[in-house]
N, C-alpha and C positions, 0 to 999 in steps of 0.2 A: 712462621718463617719460611717453611717449605712452600706454602701457597704463593708467597711473594716471588720466590725464585722462578716458579713456573710461569708467572705472568711476564717476567722480564724475558725469558727465553722464547716465549711465543708472542712477543710484541708484534703487532701487525706492521707490514712494510711501510704503510702510510705514516705511522708514528715515527718509524725509524728515519724516514725521509725528512721529517720535520726536525729531527735531531741534528741534521747536517747544518742547519742554520746556526746552531750554537756550538759548532766545532766538535761534536761527539764523534767517536771513532766508529766508522761504519764497517760492517762485514763486507766481504768481496761480493760485488754484484755479479750475477751469472753472465756468461759470455753473450747471450742473446740480448740482455739489457744493455751491455757495453756497446754492442753494435748499434743499437738504437740511439744511444747518447752520442756516439761518434758521428752517425748520420745526421743527427740534429745539429751538431756543431758545424759539420761541413756545409749543411744547408744554410746555416746562419752566416758563415763566412762568405758563401757565395752571394748572399744578399748584401753584405757589407762592402765587398770588393768594388762593385760598380760605383758606389757612392764615393769611395776613395779616388777612383779614376776621374769621376766628374769633378771632384774637389780640386784635383791637380790641374785639370783642364781649365777650370774657372779661375784658379789662381794665376795661371800663365796668361790667360786673356786679360785679366786685370793689370798684370805687370806690363804687358805689351801696350795696352791702351794708355796707361800712365806714362810709359816710356816714350810713346809717340808724341804726346803733348809736351813732355819735358825736352826732348830732342828738337822738336819743331820750334820751341820757344827759345832755347838757349844754345842749340847746336851740340855737337858731340863734346866739344871741349868744355862748354859751360854747364852742361847737364850734370845733375847730382843724383847719384844712386839712392841716397837716403831720402830724397824728395820723391823719387819714383816709388820707393818702398812704402812711404807714407801714403801717397795718393792711391796706391794699389791695395792698401790695407794688408800689407805683407811685411816682409823684413828683408834686409840685405842678404842674409844667409840663404833665403829661398830664391832670391834673384840669381845669386851665384850658383846655386844648385841647378837651376833650370837652364841658365844661359852662360855660365862660366865666368864671364867678365863683362865690363861695360862695352867694350868694342864688339863683342859677339852679340850683345843685346841690340846695339845700334844696327848691326848688319841684318839681324832678323827683322827689325822694324822697317828697315829700308826695303828688304825683300817683300815684306807683306804689302808695303805701299805700292810697289810696282805690280805685284800680283793683283791687287784690288783694281787698279785702273785697266790692266790688260783683260781681266775677267769681265769687267763692265763693258769693255769694247766688244768682246765676243758676244755678249748678251744682246747687242744691238741687232744681230741677225741681218746683216746688210745684204746677204746673198739674194734675198727675194725682191730687193728694190732695184730700180733701174740705176745704172752706174752713176749718173749725175746726181740723183737723189741720194744714193748711198754715200757719195763723197761729201755732199753738203751735210748729211746727217752726222758723219764722223767729225767734220769741222765744228759743227754746233755742239756736239757732245763734248769734244775736247775742251772747248771754251767754258762750257757750263761746269764740267768736272773740276777744272782749275778754280773756278769761282767758289764751288761748294766744298772744295778740299784744299784750302790754303796750306795746310800742313804738308801736303805732298810737295809743293813748290819749295818750301823752306828746307825740307829734308833733302831734296835734290841739290839745292844750293849748298847745304852743309857737306854733302858727299863730294861735290865738285871742289870745295875748298881742300878736301883731303885727297884730291886727284883720283877719286873713285877706287881707292885701295880696298874698300870693303866689297864693292861690286865685283872686283877682279877675282875675289875668292868665292863668289857665288856660282853654284851649279844651276840655279833656278833662272836667273836673269837672262842668260842667252836663249834658253828655251822659250820663255814667254815673249821675248822680244822678237824672235823669229815668227811668232804667230801673228804679230801686228804687221810685219813686213809682208808676210804671205797674204794677209787679208787685203792689203793695199794693192799688191800685185794682181790679185784676182779682179778687183774693181777696175783697175787700169786696163787689164786685158779685155774685159767685157766691154769697156767703153771704146776701146780701139776696134774691136770686132763689129760694134754697132755703128761705127763711124762718128761717135760723139767726141772722143778724146783724140788728141794728136798722138802720134806714135813716138816712142822713145822716152817717155817720162819715167824717171827713175823713182822707184817706190821708196827707197831710203831717203833720198833728197826731199821727196814730197812729205814724208813723215816729219822730217826735221823742220820743214817750213811750216807745216800745220801747228806743230808744237811751239815753234819760235814766235810766231806772230801773236800768240796768246800769252805765252810765258813771259816774254819781254815786257809787254804792256803791264801785266799784273805785278811782276817783281819790281818794276820801276815806277809804280803808281804814285809813290810819295814824292820822289824827285820830279817825276813827270808833271804832276799837278802844279808844282811851283814853276817849272820851266815854261809850261804851256799855258799857265794862268787860268786853269780850270780844274774842276774836280773830276778826275778821270774815273772815279768810282760812282759818279752820279748815274742813276738808271738810264737816262737818255744817252749818256756817253758810252756806257757799256753796250747798249743796243747798237749804237752807231759803230762801235768797234767790231762787234760781231758781224754786222752786215758787210763791213769793209773786208774782214777776214774771208768771208765766204766769196765775195766778189773777186778778191785777189787770187785765191786759189783756183777758182773756176776759170779765170782768164789765163792762168798759167797752164792749166790742163786741157781745157776744151779747145776744139777747133774754133777759129775766129768767128764763124757764123753761128756757132752753137752756144757761145758764152753769154 
């Protein structure tokens, strides 16, 4: 009996460690071992934390992508949060956690849409092109961007129906919009200095015109196809329209002998 007691009292630590799996009461581990365990837990937590951050970012991206489709299809009024949640493989609670409410989610989607097109414009790097080529490149880009991103046009339509009440609350939109105006002002100034463009062309009015001649055509493509008895979205008609847009803008901006 005495022999058995001695074995228990001097049981190796490895055996005691295995006892932990079965709920046995463990003696207090020395401070040095406690520090090691704490350090191990901290290291594990450090590894887990970035994964959680990435998961949150991925969830928000899925929500924004699904919301963009739903808002573009049905507008702010017709869009349903439960459909957005389903398409994003999330739930309404998470949507409200990240974006507070449906109006705030729409505002974020709208801001992202404008940031996307303004960013793409800056990536054209028009500064190294001669002014006339730079302007033609911007006209061509705007047209092709509208064709490739119809959701942008419908989102803008929806916001106009609400009298831009969401954009009025945005701190981002004024900043990125000024970047476009500044870019056009630079192109116009260089064109004037080189004697290619006529003087006094307003950059804001030019921007509105470049957007309008593409925007109107595409947003009215269904009614226009009936009124003018042709398919306005046929490839040859789209090319014809782009050529007309470029010619129209250049005639407005260039001196008569340079257009």
